C-alpha positions in Angstrom: 127.5 -35.9 -119.4 126.4 -35.3 -115.9 129.3 -33.1 -114.9 129.3 -29.4 -115.6 133.0 -29.0 -115.4 136.1 -30.9 -116.6 137.1 -33.5 -114.1 140.4 -35.5 -113.9 138.4 -38.5 -114.9 137.7 -37.0 -118.3 141.4 -37.6 -119.0 141.5 -41.2 -117.7 141.0 -42.9 -121.0 137.8 -44.6 -119.7 134.1 -44.0 -120.0 134.1 -40.3 -119.2 136.9 -39.7 -121.7 134.8 -41.4 -124.4 131.8 -39.3 -123.4 133.8 -36.1 -123.7 135.0 -37.1 -127.2 131.6 -38.2 -128.4 129.4 -35.6 -126.9 131.6 -32.5 -127.5 134.2 -33.1 -130.1 132.6 -35.7 -132.5 129.3 -33.9 -132.2 130.9 -30.6 -133.2 133.3 -31.8 -135.8 131.6 -34.8 -137.4 133.0 -35.9 -140.8 133.9 -39.1 -142.6 137.5 -39.1 -141.4 136.5 -38.9 -137.7 133.9 -41.6 -137.9 136.4 -44.5 -137.9 137.9 -43.3 -134.6 141.4 -44.7 -135.4 144.6 -43.7 -133.8 145.2 -41.4 -136.7 143.5 -40.1 -139.8 143.6 -41.9 -143.2 143.5 -39.0 -145.7 143.1 -38.6 -149.4 145.8 -36.3 -150.7 146.0 -35.0 -154.3 149.3 -35.3 -156.1 151.7 -32.4 -155.7 153.7 -30.6 -153.0 152.3 -30.6 -149.5 152.7 -27.9 -146.9 152.5 -28.8 -143.2 152.4 -26.4 -140.2 151.8 -26.7 -136.5 151.2 -24.1 -133.8 150.2 -24.0 -130.1 147.8 -21.5 -128.6 147.9 -20.4 -124.9 146.1 -17.1 -125.0 144.6 -15.3 -121.9 141.7 -14.6 -121.9 140.4 -17.5 -123.8 137.3 -15.5 -125.0 137.8 -12.0 -126.4 135.9 -9.6 -128.7 136.2 -11.0 -132.2 137.1 -14.6 -131.3 138.2 -17.2 -128.8 141.0 -19.6 -128.4 139.2 -22.2 -130.6 138.7 -19.8 -133.5 142.3 -18.5 -133.0 143.8 -22.0 -133.2 142.1 -22.8 -136.5 142.8 -19.4 -138.1 146.5 -19.5 -136.9 147.3 -22.7 -138.7 145.1 -22.1 -141.8 146.9 -18.7 -142.2 150.3 -20.3 -141.9 149.4 -22.7 -144.7 148.1 -19.9 -146.8 151.4 -18.0 -146.3 153.2 -21.1 -147.6 151.1 -20.9 -150.8 149.0 -23.9 -149.8 145.2 -24.6 -150.0 144.4 -25.8 -146.5 142.8 -29.3 -146.4 143.0 -31.0 -143.0 143.8 -30.1 -139.4 144.6 -32.2 -136.3 143.7 -30.8 -132.8 145.4 -31.6 -129.5 143.9 -30.1 -126.3 145.4 -29.8 -122.8 142.4 -29.0 -120.6 142.6 -27.8 -117.0 140.5 -29.5 -114.4 137.5 -27.3 -113.6 137.0 -25.8 -117.0 133.2 -25.4 -117.5 131.9 -27.9 -120.1 129.8 -25.0 -121.5 133.0 -23.2 -122.3 134.5 -26.3 -124.0 131.4 -26.8 -126.1 131.5 -23.1 -127.2 135.2 -23.5 -128.1 134.5 -26.7 -130.1 131.6 -25.1 -131.9 133.8 -22.1 -132.8 136.5 -24.3 -134.2 134.0 -26.3 -136.3 132.4 -23.1 -137.7 135.8 -21.5 -138.6 137.1 -24.7 -140.2 133.9 -25.2 -142.3 134.1 -21.6 -143.5 137.6 -22.3 -144.9 136.6 -25.7 -146.3 138.9 -27.5 -143.9 138.2 -30.7 -142.0 139.3 -31.6 -138.5 140.3 -35.2 -138.9 142.1 -36.4 -135.7 143.1 -35.2 -132.3 144.0 -35.8 -128.7 142.8 -34.7 -125.3 144.6 -34.5 -122.0 143.3 -33.3 -118.7 145.7 -31.7 -116.1 145.3 -30.7 -112.5 143.7 -27.4 -111.6 146.3 -24.6 -111.8 148.4 -26.4 -114.5 147.0 -25.1 -117.8 145.3 -21.7 -117.4 142.0 -23.1 -118.7 142.9 -24.7 -122.0 145.9 -25.0 -124.3 145.3 -26.0 -128.0 147.7 -27.3 -130.6 146.7 -27.5 -134.3 148.6 -29.1 -137.1 147.5 -28.5 -140.7 148.2 -30.0 -144.1 147.6 -28.2 -147.4 148.2 -28.7 -151.1 150.5 -26.2 -152.9 149.3 -25.6 -156.5 151.8 -25.9 -159.4 153.8 -22.7 -160.1 153.6 -21.4 -156.6 156.8 -21.0 -154.5 156.4 -18.4 -151.7 159.9 -18.1 -150.1 162.0 -15.1 -149.0 164.7 -16.3 -151.5 162.3 -15.4 -154.4 162.1 -11.7 -153.3 164.0 -9.3 -155.6 165.2 -5.7 -155.4 162.3 -3.4 -156.3 159.5 -5.7 -155.2 156.6 -4.0 -153.5 155.2 -4.8 -150.0 151.5 -5.0 -149.4 149.7 -5.4 -146.1 146.1 -6.7 -146.3 144.6 -4.5 -143.6 145.0 -2.4 -140.4 147.8 -3.3 -138.0 147.6 -4.1 -134.3 143.9 -4.9 -133.9 144.4 -8.3 -132.2 147.1 -7.2 -129.8 145.2 -4.2 -128.6 142.0 -6.3 -128.2 143.7 -8.8 -126.0 145.4 -6.1 -124.0 142.2 -4.2 -123.5 140.3 -7.3 -122.4 143.0 -8.4 -120.0 143.5 -5.1 -118.4 139.9 -3.9 -118.4 140.6 -1.0 -120.7 137.6 0.8 -122.4 137.7 3.0 -125.5 135.1 5.3 -127.0 135.2 3.0 -130.1 135.2 -0.7 -129.1 138.2 -2.6 -130.4 137.9 -6.2 -131.7 140.4 -8.8 -132.7 140.9 -9.3 -136.5 141.1 -13.1 -136.0 140.0 -14.6 -139.4 140.9 -17.5 -141.7 142.6 -16.0 -144.8 141.8 -18.8 -147.2 140.3 -16.4 -149.7 143.6 -14.6 -150.1 145.3 -17.8 -151.1 142.7 -18.7 -153.6 142.4 -15.2 -155.2 146.1 -14.7 -155.5 147.0 -18.2 -156.7 146.7 -17.1 -160.4 149.5 -14.6 -160.0 151.9 -17.5 -159.3 155.6 -16.3 -159.4 154.5 -12.6 -159.3 153.7 -13.3 -155.6 157.2 -13.7 -154.1 156.4 -14.4 -150.5 153.7 -14.1 -147.8 153.9 -13.9 -144.0 151.2 -13.4 -141.4 152.4 -10.8 -138.8 151.3 -12.4 -135.6 153.6 -12.2 -132.5 156.0 -9.3 -132.9 153.7 -7.6 -135.6 154.6 -6.1 -138.9 158.0 -4.8 -137.8 159.2 -8.3 -136.8 158.1 -9.8 -140.1 159.8 -7.1 -142.1 163.1 -7.6 -140.2 162.9 -11.4 -140.7 162.4 -11.0 -144.4 165.2 -8.4 -144.7 167.7 -10.8 -143.2 166.4 -13.9 -145.1 166.4 -12.1 -148.5 169.6 -10.2 -147.8 167.9 -7.0 -149.0 167.0 -3.7 -147.5 163.4 -2.7 -146.8 161.9 0.8 -146.8 158.3 1.4 -145.7 156.3 4.6 -145.4 154.6 5.3 -142.1 151.8 7.3 -143.7 150.9 4.4 -145.9 150.6 1.7 -143.2 146.9 1.3 -142.3 146.2 1.6 -138.6 142.7 2.2 -137.2 142.2 5.4 -135.3 141.4 3.5 -132.1 144.5 1.4 -132.2 146.6 4.5 -133.1 145.1 6.5 -130.3 145.4 3.7 -127.7 149.0 3.0 -128.6 149.9 6.7 -128.3 148.3 6.8 -124.9 149.9 3.6 -123.6 153.4 4.3 -125.2 153.2 1.4 -127.5 153.8 1.0 -131.2 151.1 -0.6 -133.4 153.8 -2.0 -135.8 154.8 -4.4 -133.0 151.3 -5.4 -132.1 150.0 -8.8 -133.0 147.6 -9.5 -135.9 145.6 -12.7 -136.5 143.8 -11.9 -139.7 146.3 -10.0 -141.8 149.0 -11.0 -144.4 152.2 -9.2 -145.5 152.7 -9.9 -149.3 155.8 -9.3 -151.3 155.0 -8.9 -155.0 156.5 -8.0 -158.4 156.3 -4.2 -158.8 154.6 -4.4 -162.2 151.8 -6.5 -160.6 151.3 -4.8 -157.3 148.4 -2.6 -158.4 146.6 -5.6 -159.8 147.2 -7.6 -156.7 146.0 -4.7 -154.6 142.8 -4.5 -156.6 142.2 -8.2 -156.2 142.7 -8.0 -152.5 140.1 -5.2 -152.3 137.6 -7.7 -153.6 138.0 -9.7 -150.4 136.0 -8.7 -147.3 138.9 -8.9 -144.9 141.2 -6.9 -147.1 139.3 -3.6 -147.7 142.1 -1.6 -146.1 144.9 -3.3 -148.0 147.7 -1.0 -149.1 151.1 -0.9 -150.7 153.5 0.3 -147.9 157.0 0.1 -149.3 159.6 -1.8 -151.4 162.8 -3.8 -151.4 166.2 -2.1 -151.9 169.7 -3.5 -152.4 170.9 -1.4 -149.4 171.0 -1.3 -146.5 171.0 -5.1 -146.7 169.3 -6.8 -143.8 167.8 -3.6 -142.3 164.3 -2.1 -142.3 163.9 1.7 -142.6 160.7 3.6 -142.1 160.0 7.1 -143.6 158.2 9.3 -141.1 155.6 11.9 -141.7 158.3 14.6 -141.8 160.3 12.7 -144.4 163.1 11.5 -142.1 164.2 7.9 -142.1 164.8 5.8 -139.0 165.5 2.1 -138.4 162.6 -0.1 -137.6 164.3 -2.6 -135.3 163.3 -6.1 -134.3 161.1 -6.4 -131.2 163.1 -7.1 -128.0 161.2 -8.7 -125.2 157.4 -9.0 -124.9 155.2 -6.2 -126.3 151.9 -7.8 -125.1 152.3 -11.2 -123.3 150.3 -14.2 -124.2 148.4 -12.9 -127.3 148.2 -16.2 -129.2 
């Protein structure tokens, strides 16, 4: 392509549209499903239950320490499928691209998506591209939809959670939210902060043998850990108690949040999972998680109680209990 930036003609459906697809997307994502270039993908699906998830990504800035909007869009949908108990198989991609976006940035995003999908053994099989006038899309918006296969014996739903079950988080809280905030506002810390953006396919594969002993999973993205816990408390009609001292938070996130008057438990994460597990298996699950690179800081942080149903309590360092409420308003805007 001769142009160095996205032009309105790239969205015309004509020659320049075809060049954009061929030279950027097909070149980066080449596989047997894309080669036919049909209006949709013809997929081979094993027998069994299928999970499907879709998500849209509108983050600012589109490049940040630890990732970019392309990597984020793949990780976000893969992790949603993993949280459903599925092994991710296929993704579709739809892009709304703003006129004027440098083609070098688009190539970088497409390559990042390909690399992340390949790491998880997932194929990008169909998609769509639209170009909008300058000022209409803040660079690029991406939607990804994923399909995954749920193995027999796995049923991860809040309704499976029981009184006494343990709660595990797979790593430090708030890394992504602080990374985006720091990048956007030009904040600098003595220890650089990086997003935790990662595809969590290994968690799904490693924990699949536990079957019904894993009750439910959720990825704590927007609204962070506190919001996920409140959602689960309501959906399971049980009470939740967590211990502040047991929740892993990196020193840089803790220090920055103290300085800015923010709470890391409401900060977004893009490479962590909250796992609800049978109490007699929680130690074994934790040991399994520690064998995964992204889960070295995994910890048991609390348990489910009959009362107070629908509420989340947190035990402070001094031994007092307070309500950990649902997030109201925006903690950090446009973080995914």
